[in-house]
N, C-alpha and C positions, 0 to 999 in steps of 0.2 A: 503493499499500500504506499503512495507517496504521501508526504508532508500535507500536500494537500488534501489529499483523500481523508486522512487523519483529522486533520481541521475542521472538514465538513462532516464527519462523524462526530469528533467530540462537541463541534458544538449544538449538534442535533440533540445529545445526550444532555449534555449541561442546560441547553432551554429547556428540555422534557423535563429534567427533575425543578426547574426553577418554577414551569408550568402546575407541577404536580403540588410542589409547594404552595404556589398560590391558589389554586383550587381547593386544596385542604383548609386554608385558613378562611377562605371564602364558606366553606361549607360549616368550620366551626361557628364563624359569626351567625351564619342563617340559623344553625340550632340554637345558637344562645339567645337570637330574637324569639324563635318561636316559643323557646321555653320560659319568655317573659311574657306572663298574661296584662293586660291592660287592665290598668286599675282604676279606681275611681282617685279623686282628690283627697277626700276623708281617709281613705285606706292606704294612703300610700307611706311609705316609711323610706327613710333616708338607705340611698344604693340604686343600683338601676333600676330605671320607670319606665313606661309606657303610660301615656295618656292621651284620652280622645277628650276634648274640653272646646269651650267656647272662649276665643282668644279677645282680650280687650286691652285698650291700651293703658297706660298709666299716664298722670299728668305730669308735664305737660306731655299732650302726644306726638308721636310722630307723624308728620304730615306729606303728602304726597306729590310730587314732582310737578305733575301736569292738573292738578286740583287743589284747590283748601279745603282738604278732609280729611281727618285722621287715618291712618292705617297700622297694619302690624309690622310689616315690611315693605319693601320698593325695590325693584330693579330696571334699572333704566340704563338705555343707551343713546347717547350723542352720535350722531352723524354731521359730517360737513360738506355740502356740495362743491366739486372740483368738476367745472364745465358739466358734462352729463354724466359723470359718476357722483357716489357719495363715497367719502372717505370717513373710515372707523376711527373717530374719535379714543372712543372708551366705553365700557361697560362696567358700573357697579352697581352692588347692593347695599343697601342700607337698612339697617334697624335698630331699636333701642329696646331695653326690658319692658317687657308688659305682663300681663297678668291673665291666667286659663283659670274658668269657671265652670264647671262640670254639674251643676246643680247641689253637689255635696259639699262642698268649700272653695274655695281660691288658694290660687299658687303663684308665686312669682316665676317668670320664665329671665332669664337672662344668656342672650345668644351671642356669639362671638362670631369675629370677622370668617371663620370656616364651618358655619352652621349650614348643614344641608336645608334648604327652602323648598327644594322640588327635584325633579327626577334629575340623574346622575348626568353627565353627558349631551345636556339640552340646553339650547341657545339661551333659555329662560329661566324652566323648570318652575315658574309658577300657573296658577292657574289662567290657562286661556281667555276665560270669559271676562277676566279683568285685563284687558289689553286696551291699550290708548296709544295715539302718536298725534304728534304735534309740529308742524314744519314754520319756522319764522324765515320771513324773506331777510336777504342781505339789504341794509340800509332801515331796517325797522329796529326799535326798541326791544330789548329782552321784555317779555312779560315779565310783570312783576312777580307773580308766583314761582316763577322760573328762578329769577332771578335770587329771589329772597332763598329758597331752597339750597342753590348753588353756594351762597355765600354762607348759607349755617352749617352744609355738610360737607364741601369740597375747601382745598386751598387755594385754589385760583383765586385770581382776582376779576371781580363781576362789577364793573361801573354801574353807579345808580341810573345814570340816565344815557349809558353809552349804546349807540347803534352800531348794528352789526356789520361787520365788514364783508360776509359771506353768510349763505343761505345755511341754517342749522336744522337738522330733524333730533327732535326727541322722541325716544319710544319708550313706553313703561308700562309694565306688569307691577301688580303688586297684591298682598293679602289684605282684605279690608276688615277694620275693626268689625268687630262679631261673628269672623268667620269660625266654622269650627276647624279644631286643629288636630293635627295628629303627631306627637311628639315623643321623642325616645331620646335620654338623656340619663343624667344622675342627680338624686334628689339631696339636695344637702340641708343642714339645718340651717334656720334663717329665723328671724325675730318677727314672731306673731304679731301683725296688725290687721286695720281694718281693711287692707287689701289683700293681705295675705293669712286669712284664716289656719292653713295648714302649717305655718312654720316652717316651711320649705320654701327651696330656689332650685328651680331647674336648671343644670347647666351641664356643660360636654362632660361625656363618662370617660375619666382618664383612662380606664383599664382598658376600652377599646378604640380610643379616641374619635366617639363616636356622639354627634349631636344632631337631631333631627327634628325640625319643627316645620309642618308643610299642612296644606291645605289640600294636598291629592293624596289620597290612600295608596296609591300606587308607589308612590315614592318611598314607602316603607320597605327595606329591604325582606321583611318578613313575608311580603307578597311574591318574590321572586319565587321560582320553581327550582325545586332541586337540579333538575336535568341543566337549567341555565348556571347553576352555581358551581356545577361539578364539569360544567362542558372544559375550561381549561386543564384540570387534572388527566380527563380523557386523550384533549390533545398532547398533553405532556405526557403520556405514558406512550402513545402510539409514537413521536418523536424519540423516546428513548428507546423504544425497542427497535427502531429501523437506526438507530445510530450504532447499539450494539450488536446487532446483526453482521451492520458493514465491519466493524472491529473485530469482532470473533473470525467472522470468514477469512478476512485477509490481513492477519493480525503480523505486525512489523515494527521493528525497533521507530520507524518514522512515523508509523500509524500511532505507537504509542506515544511520541514526543509529543505528535499533534494533538493529540487528545488530549493533553495533561496543558499544553498550550492555551486549549480552547476553555478548557474548566479555570485555568488560573485568570484570562481575562475577565470571562465573566462574572467570576467572582468577585475580582475587583471592581467592576463595574458596579456591583449588587450591593459593594460596600459605601460608594459613596452618597 
């Protein structure tokens, strides 16, 4: 076997092992979520918690980008027109602590910058029913509600009465106040108060680095099928078998060196 053949075979085996590990890790997370029953706020205890409750903003409430109304979270995109094309300026998610209420009690929720608010690997993730877009032509003033939002939530300089030098398009999806939420995180002791009868606050679960607060039930990993979760492991097993077959059917020193080199490179990349 040539060194190149050994590299290819070793690469297949290494990738296969990596996929098997990934699939097994996802399966463990899937089983962990299946074993976590949805609790009531009153019955929740400190530790891993899954809730289904109504989300309500705390004072002062977070207000949307494109309307002067409260929300629980907003994800917005800004684009700038360049000729006939739109240049993507950026996409941001803004949220603040809020309260959930399921009728049995209330609990505070403290999202962080990495909170999952919708489906993974999607452009927006939020419920498509709550979506709006606004275009402001060049030469016009930035609308007051947009300027107010950007001054409060971004570091950019937004002039009070400045006219835009280009045409901008603002797109927004949001979770409205009063939406039913599905939440997975870690409940931690907090002060009991008028807006927090449970004496708990829901934050990121440090044990598995997970925090989900979404108005889309399908965003919860618990709804994924075991087949989808184990797919990476199956692909990894196939790649490993193919690689081992090639190595054992034409084993040479160069093949062994190629395999070892592949494993070394991939292991090093995995540790970065």
